[in-house]
C-alpha angles and dihedrals in degrees: 000000000000090000090051092050089048089051089050091050090048089050091051089049092049091050090052090049089052092048091051088048092051091049091050090047090049090050091045090051090048090049090051090050091051090045091051091046091048088050093051089046090049092047092048089049089051093048095048090049097050093040091056098047118099092219122092109251124184143154126214132194124227091276089059091250118145113246098165128032129167124220094258090055093045091052091048087056092047097252124134094219137015089252088070090066101042115107094015127115128217090260088066095048108034138046111276096252094052091040092056091050093049092045091052092050090050096052092046089056093045094046100041097030090225119136127233108225132202099331123169112224143167123253141159131235125223091273091055095253118148113248138174124230131189102220136194123180124181130182115259112221133193125228090278092054093251115145108246099167141312141275119223132197123183132175126200105243095168095117092044091052090050090050090049089051092048090046093051088048092050092048091052091050090047091051094048089047094056091048093051103033114140089210121099113245134189143166125213131184125233091279094054091255115146116248099175145330136191126255095266094056094045090048089060089055093046092240139105118258096248089052092069098066114114094010128111136213090268087069093060111023139051113275095250090052093044092052091050091051089049089051092051091049092050091050091054092046092054098041098038088215133128116254129205113199128181113195139156136216138171117264122177089345093307131106110244125193120208134185112212127193118195119191129189113239115215133199126226091280092055094251117140108247101164150342134265110207127194124177136167139184112267096172092115091048091051088051090050091049090051091049089047090054091050091048092050089050090052088049091048090052091049094050092048092053104035111110092226120091109251125182144160128219142174115248129253140058090293095045120157133213113251098181146340137191126238090262089058092048090052091047095055096033095248128151107209144351090261089060089048094053089055094066131067124240091241088058094074093052117092089229107029087206088072091068095074100053088045090053094045093049091051094048090051097047101031092222141037128190128204099351105176115221136171106235136183129229125217092264090052099255117144125230136161122247133192106219126202116182142164136193116246124190131200121251091278095055092252142100098047124209136182126244110196144172129202129206118192107235098168091119093050093048090048088051091048091050090050090049092051090050090053091048091052089049091050091050090051090048092049091051092050093048094048089049089055093049092051088049091054091048090054092048093050090049092052091048090056092049091053093048091050092052090050091052091051091053 
C-alpha cells in the first residue's frame, strides 16, 4: 500500500513536471514569436530607412552578386524596383570597362577585408550619361568575423563636380582678371602710407610697383591734391564705409575724369587697418553723358514741336499723366502741364472703367498700335483717338511707364459711320427691289396659269 501511494506521489510529481515543462515550452514559443515579430519589424524598419534614403545602398555576396538594393540604387541602375537588381552582377548592369573596375574593387575588399572609403569615381546612368559618385564599400562579416560580402553606399555628386569645375574656372578667370585689370589699384595702411599697387597705377606715377612701398601721396601729387586724398582716407578710416568719389584733373593738357572707390580693409577682429583703392578713367563716359543730355534736349525739342499729341503716363486703373506736349494740351483743351498732372488718365475716357483693360493689355503685350478709343476733352466734347503706346522700364527693368501718341480720327470715324449708314440704306433698297421682282414673277406666273385654264375651256 505504501509503495502504491509512493508511486502515486511520483506520478503527481511527474505530472507537475510535465505541466511546468509545457508552460516553459509555451513561454519559449511565445518568446520565439516575439523575436520573429521583432525581427520582421526590424527588417521592415531597415527596409523603410534604406528605401527612403537618397543615397544608393546595396549589399553583395562574395561572388559580387547583389543581394540587397534600395530604391534609389535600383532607379540609378534603370530598374523599377530593387527586385530587378537582386541576383545580378555589375557585368549585367554596367559597360564592361566599368564593370571590370567595380568587380576588381569588390574582390579586393572581400579578400583583404579592407574597406574602400569615400572615393570619387565615374559611372554612367541608364541613359549612358557620365556621372560622378562618392562611394564607400566595407566588408560584411558574419558572427564569426568571416567576410561574407560587402556593403556599399554611393552618393551622386555630379552636380557638385560640375559646381567645383565651374568654381575652378571662375577662380582662374578671376585671377586672370586681377592680373590684367585696366583699373588702377592700390593699398594703403592706416597712416595712408602705400603698401602696394598694380602695374597700371604705378605706370601713371612713372614708377615701378615695388617703388611705391613706404611712400605717401605727398611724394607724387601736388600738396593741395595730396591733402584732399589724405582727408578722404581719414574719413573712410573713421567711418568704416565705402566711398565713391568722382573727380577730375589735368593730364597732358587735357581734362581727365576718374571714378575712385575706396574700401576699408579690416583685420580678423574687424578693425580697419588700411584702404583698398580702385579707380578708373571715366572721361569717355562723361563725354557720352554730355552727348546723351544733348540728345535728350533735341528729343525734348522735337516732342514739344511735333504736331502729333505725345504724352506719358503711369500704368494701372489709377494711372497719372507724367507729361504731355503742346499738341496734346491743344487736343484735350488743357492749358499747361500742371493742369494735366491734376487729372487722372481715366478721366479722359468716356467710360473710366475702360482704362484698366487698356493698361492690362499694354503691360501684357509691351506695345499696342492704333487702338481706337472714344475720349473726352476738358469741355466735355467727345472725339475719337487712335492710340499707339509702348511700355518703358527704368535702367533696372522696373517701374514701368507708358509712352503714347494720339491721332484725332473723329472725321474718319464720322465718315466711316456715314458709309455704314449708306451701306445699310443700300441693303434695305436691295431687299425691297428684290421683293418687288419676286412679286412680279409670281404675278406673271399666275397670269399664265389663268390663260392656260381659259384655253382648255
